[in-house]
C-alpha positions as CSV (number, residue, x, y, z in Angstrom):
1,M,31.5,55.6,12.1
2,K,33.5,52.4,12.5
3,Y,31.2,51.2,15.2
4,F,28.2,52.1,13.1
5,K,29.4,49.9,10.3
6,C,30.1,47.0,12.7
7,F,26.6,47.4,14.1
8,I,25.0,47.3,10.7
9,F,27.1,44.3,9.6
10,L,26.1,42.5,12.8
11,N,22.4,43.2,12.3
12,I,22.5,42.0,8.7
13,F,24.4,38.9,9.8
14,L,21.9,38.1,12.5
15,I,18.9,38.6,10.2
16,I,20.5,36.3,7.6
17,E,21.3,33.6,10.2
18,F,17.8,33.9,11.7
19,E,16.2,33.4,8.3
20,N,18.5,30.4,7.5
21,H,17.7,28.8,10.9
22,A,14.0,29.3,10.4
23,L,14.1,28.0,6.9
24,C,16.0,24.9,8.1
25,Q,13.4,24.2,10.8
26,T,10.4,24.6,8.5
27,T,11.7,22.6,5.6
28,T,12.2,19.4,7.6
29,T,8.4,19.1,8.0
30,S,6.7,21.6,5.7
31,N,7.7,19.9,2.4
32,D,6.8,16.5,3.6
33,S,3.5,15.6,1.9
34,I,3.2,12.3,3.8
35,L,3.4,14.1,7.2
36,A,0.9,16.7,6.0
37,K,-1.5,13.9,4.9
38,W,-1.0,12.1,8.2
39,K,-1.8,15.2,10.2
40,Y,-4.8,16.1,8.0
41,D,-6.4,12.7,8.6
42,S,-6.2,13.0,12.4
43,T,-8.6,10.1,13.1
44,G,-7.7,7.9,10.2
45,C,-11.3,8.0,8.9
46,L,-10.4,9.7,5.7
47,R,-8.2,6.7,4.8
48,K,-5.2,9.0,4.0
49,R,-2.9,7.2,6.5
50,T,-1.3,3.9,5.7
51,I,1.0,1.5,7.6
52,H,3.7,2.4,5.0
53,D,3.2,6.1,5.9
54,G,3.7,5.3,9.6
55,K,7.0,3.4,8.9
56,Y,8.1,6.2,6.6
57,L,7.6,8.8,9.4
58,V,9.4,6.7,12.0
59,D,12.4,6.3,9.7
60,K,12.5,9.9,8.3
61,Y,12.2,11.6,11.7
62,G,14.2,9.1,13.7
63,L,11.4,8.6,16.2
64,F,13.0,5.7,18.1
65,G,14.4,7.2,21.4
66,K,12.4,10.4,21.2
67,S,10.0,11.5,24.0
68,R,6.3,11.6,23.8
69,S,6.3,15.4,23.5
70,E,8.8,15.2,20.6
71,L,6.6,12.5,18.9
72,E,3.5,14.7,19.2
73,A,5.4,17.8,18.0
74,I,6.3,15.9,14.8
75,I,3.3,13.8,13.9
76,G,0.5,15.3,16.0
77,R,-1.7,14.3,18.9
78,P,-2.5,10.6,19.3
79,N,-5.9,9.1,19.1
80,L,-5.5,6.9,22.1
81,E,-3.3,6.5,25.2
82,I,-3.0,3.4,27.4
83,I,-1.0,3.7,30.5
84,K,0.5,0.4,31.8
85,P,2.7,-0.1,34.9
86,N,6.0,-0.2,32.9
87,R,5.1,1.5,29.6
88,I,2.7,3.9,27.8
89,L,1.1,2.9,24.5
90,I,0.4,5.8,22.2
91,T,-1.9,4.9,19.4
92,Y,-2.6,6.6,16.0
93,F,-5.5,5.1,14.1
94,I,-4.7,4.4,10.4
95,G,-8.1,3.5,9.1
96,G,-11.3,1.7,9.9
97,S,-15.1,2.0,9.9
98,C,-16.1,5.5,10.9
99,N,-19.4,7.2,11.7
100,L,-20.5,10.5,10.2
101,E,-18.8,12.4,13.0
102,G,-15.4,11.0,11.9
103,R,-15.0,8.6,14.8
104,L,-14.2,5.0,14.7
105,I,-17.1,2.7,15.2
106,K,-16.6,0.4,18.2
107,N,-16.3,-3.4,17.5
108,H,-15.4,-2.8,13.9
109,D,-12.1,-3.6,12.2
110,F,-9.4,-0.9,12.2
111,C,-5.6,-0.5,11.7
112,Y,-3.3,1.4,14.0
113,C,0.3,2.5,14.6
114,Q,1.2,2.2,18.3
115,F,4.3,3.7,19.9
116,V,5.5,1.9,23.0
117,I,7.1,4.4,25.4
118,V,9.4,2.9,28.1
119,E,11.2,5.2,30.6
120,G,10.0,8.3,28.7
121,K,11.4,7.3,25.3
122,I,10.0,5.4,22.3
123,A,11.3,1.9,22.5
124,D,9.1,0.1,19.9
125,V,6.5,0.7,17.2
126,V,3.7,-1.8,16.5
127,Y,1.6,-1.8,13.3
128,N,-1.5,-3.9,13.4
129,C,-5.0,-4.4,12.0
130,T,-7.7,-6.0,14.1
């Protein structure tokens, strides 16, 4: 009987801890309306993303020093990747002129948030409009 009580207590403890751990992991991103808006507007064509949102996400989630996979896990897949000899440029479109399919129209103005990855980690973030 003594072992049975310990077994039940251990199971209840593990269930509570698992629920608390899951809750902590989901609340960091699920209650973030800016992140939800960022992910929803995956091409920037809905004009839901702003440069301010990009800066907010970088600060809130401490993106400097994170890997590309960590970046994508937090804010989603990028719109463009440019591989250079000593760095990778990961670009998220913020807004611009889009066609009916939701893609940016070439040679039109647009804004972007670009993560500079050096040695596998985010070293810089550039916000620009062209």
